[in-house]
C-alpha positions, 0 to 999 in steps of 0.5 A: 217277346223276344226272351220268351221263345227259342225261335227268333226274327232275323233281319237282313238290311243293306243297299241293293247288290249288297248280297244280304238276299243271298245270304238269307237263302244260305243262312235259311239252309244253314239253320235248317241243316241244324235243325231250326224250323225256318221261315224265309220272307222278305219286303216288299211282300208278294201280296196286292199291296207289295205288288203295287210298290214293286209296279212303281219300281219298275216304273209302271206306276208313278208316285210320290216318295210319301205315298210309296213310304205310306204303302210300305208301311201298309204291306209292312203290317199285312206282313206282320198280321196276316192271319195265312202267313204272316210273320207274328204267325209263323213266329208263334208257330214256332219257326225262326223267321228271317226276313230279307228287309224290315222297316230299317230299309223304309228308314234308309229308302224313304228317308232318303228323300223325305222326313226321316223321323216321320218315316219312323214315326209312321212305321211305330205300329210295326216296330212296337208289335215286333222288332227283331231279335238281330238285325244283320246289315250287309256293308258295301260301298254304293260304287260296288253294288251299282255294279253287282246290280247291273251284271246281274239284270237288265232292268234297272229299278227307279232308285238303282243308281249312284246317286240315289243309293249313295243318298240311301247308304247315307240314311242307312248310317243315320237310322242306325244311329237313330235306333242302335240303342232299341235294336241289336244291329250288326254290321258285316262287310259285304265285300268280302266273298259270298262264303266267307260272308256266310260263314261270319253271319252264322257266327253272328246268328249263333251268338246273338240268337243261339247262344242259350 
């Protein structure tokens, strides 16, 4: 599918506080300035399934890690297949879709707590439907990311603590190793300042996605 279309599917990944949401927005602006039709989206989505996940993260609902992993699978499939604003529909309409988190997030965040192979298997339908043309992993130390999270917000979510972010970072490294043969993953240092990172992101995107 990736070879057939000029518009691309670009995913940002990283632990909480890595700056990926900011970079996704900046990339959208840059690409729009250059005349690309772009659509920016995120996971968990703002669909009913996504809102259940957000309520679990905010401690309003309790759920086991397996349940959370399953909800993400459902949310992601709806994100891909929804016939109003699904990713596949947007790609077919010629948009370059920029997504803040995709299934690699599940491998890392749920794979830090339950068997990662099971999480990968559970997400296999999404991976079969659509792989990212480019995944940008913003690499940052958990200690630094946590400082940013605390600085930016008063309500800290269930997974936003040092011990968990260290587990998630380890799980990301494992997930990247496991998938790098099938995925186009580029790592960018998240410790640099926002503008430096944005410049690097744009260079990487041009090289990997709009080089032809």
